[in-house]
C-alpha positions in Angstrom: 9.7 29.1 29.7 7.6 25.7 28.8 8.7 23.6 25.2 6.7 22.0 23.3 8.2 18.7 21.5 8.3 17.6 18.6 6.7 14.2 20.7 6.6 12.6 22.9 9.7 10.2 21.4 11.9 14.1 21.3 10.4 13.9 25.3 11.6 10.7 25.6 15.2 11.1 24.4 15.4 14.9 25.0 15.1 14.1 29.3 19.3 12.5 29.0 20.4 15.8 26.6 21.1 19.6 27.8 19.6 20.6 24.8 16.0 20.1 23.7 13.5 21.0 20.3 12.2 23.1 20.4 8.4 23.5 17.8 7.4 27.4 17.6 4.2 26.1 16.1 2.6 21.6 16.1 -0.3 21.1 14.6 -2.0 18.2 14.2 -5.0 16.8 11.8 -6.8 13.3 13.4 -8.0 10.8 11.8 -11.0 8.8 13.9 -11.9 5.4 11.8 -15.2 4.4 10.8 -14.2 1.2 12.2 -13.5 1.7 15.9 -13.6 5.3 18.3 -10.0 5.3 19.0 -8.1 3.7 16.0 -6.9 6.1 12.8 -4.6 8.5 11.4 -3.1 11.3 12.7 -0.4 14.1 11.2 1.8 16.0 13.6 2.8 19.2 11.6 5.8 21.2 12.4 7.2 24.4 12.0 10.1 25.9 12.7 12.8 23.6 14.7 15.0 25.1 16.4 17.6 23.9 18.9 18.3 25.5 22.9 21.8 23.5 22.9 24.4 25.2 24.7 27.1 23.8 23.5 28.3 21.9 21.2 27.2 18.5 22.2 23.4 19.8 22.9 23.9 20.0 19.5 25.2 17.7 18.2 22.2 15.5 20.4 19.3 17.6 18.7 20.5 17.3 15.3 21.6 13.8 15.5 17.2 12.8 17.2 16.4 14.8 14.0 17.8 12.7 11.7 16.8 9.3 13.7 12.6 10.6 13.0 13.1 12.0 9.6 15.8 9.1 8.2 13.4 6.2 10.2 15.6 5.3 12.1 15.1 1.9 13.5 15.5 3.7 17.8 13.1 6.1 16.8 10.5 3.5 14.8 10.6 1.1 18.5 9.9 3.7 19.9 6.6 4.9 18.0 6.1 0.9 18.2 5.6 0.3 21.9 3.7 3.9 22.1 0.6 2.2 19.8 2.0 4.4 17.2 3.3 3.2 13.6 5.3 5.8 11.4 3.6 5.7 7.7 6.4 8.9 6.9 8.1 11.5 7.7 9.5 15.2 5.9 11.8 18.0 6.7 11.8 21.1 4.6 12.3 24.1 4.6 9.8 27.2 4.4 9.8 30.4 4.5 13.1 29.9 6.6 12.4 27.8 9.0 13.2 24.5 9.4 9.3 22.6 9.5 8.6 19.0 8.3 5.5 16.5 9.0 5.0 12.7 11.0 2.5 10.6 10.2 1.2 7.8 11.5 -0.6 5.3 12.3 -2.6 4.2 16.5 -4.4 1.2 17.6 -5.5 4.5 20.6 -6.3 7.6 20.8 -4.5 7.5 24.0 -1.4 7.2 22.8 -1.6 11.4 20.4 -1.3 14.3 23.3 -3.0 12.2 26.0 -6.4 13.0 24.0 -9.0 10.6 26.0 -12.5 9.5 24.6 -14.9 8.1 27.1 -17.5 7.3 25.4 -19.8 10.5 24.3 -17.3 12.9 23.4 -12.7 13.6 22.4 -10.3 15.5 25.1 -7.9 17.2 25.6 -6.3 19.2 27.8 -3.3 20.8 28.3 -1.6 21.8 31.5 1.8 23.5 30.4 1.5 27.7 29.2 1.3 26.2 25.5 -1.2 28.0 23.7 -4.4 26.6 22.3 -4.5 28.8 18.9 -7.1 26.7 16.5 -8.8 23.6 16.7 -12.4 22.9 15.3 -13.6 21.6 18.5 -14.6 23.6 21.3 -12.2 25.3 23.7 -13.2 25.9 28.2 -10.2 27.2 29.6 -8.9 27.5 32.9 -6.8 28.7 35.1 -4.8 25.2 35.8 -5.5 24.4 32.3 -6.9 24.8 28.5 -9.4 21.3 27.6 -10.9 20.8 23.7 -13.6 18.9 23.7 -14.8 16.9 20.6 -18.4 15.8 20.6 -17.9 11.8 19.6 -19.1 12.5 16.2 -16.8 14.6 15.0 -14.2 12.4 12.9 -11.6 14.0 11.7 -9.6 16.4 15.2 -7.6 19.2 14.5 -5.8 21.6 17.0 -2.6 23.5 16.4 -0.6 25.0 19.8 1.4 27.9 19.2 5.1 28.6 21.7 6.3 31.8 23.2 9.6 31.9 20.7 12.0 30.5 23.1 14.8 33.5 24.3 17.3 30.6 23.5 16.9 29.2 20.3 20.1 27.4 17.7 18.8 28.1 13.7 18.8 24.4 12.8 18.7 25.2 8.8 22.7 25.2 8.5 22.6 21.6 9.6 19.7 20.6 7.3 21.2 22.3 5.0 24.1 20.6 5.3 23.2 17.1 5.7 21.3 17.3 2.5 23.9 18.0 0.2 25.8 15.1 2.3 23.1 12.8 1.5 
């Protein structure tokens, strides 16, 4: 089963581990700069953050990745900078009994945000996974091989949401979050 990653940073760090952070619902709100068609700011909202780790070691790795992001540790900030993104803020909280959060960042190329492309007239995002595009302010084109969202150049606020079918093997991270916030 394909999984939605919190962001590319999680994907890069998670490949080395057996566990993986899973997101039930991921929503992007992207604002294109008035000065450039390919730069701007974005907010990634993640609702329902879980781990599919089977052992303690993998679960520890997943929670470490989560804290690196939330507390904006140097390794995470460095990775984001290398991929053309500057972190402006992060939030993590329990909402409706689910661990949820967001990351706000600026980007120097729209391609650095989920590989969104700009061809001079349109922005487009192509999803090759089984992830479901649940809402968008763009036009959705569904093909057997992929789903594509297209926005005209004039749109300066790009929005889309991806929903993942609940994975069978998932570990709730709310108790770890509650413990960490008590210690902090």
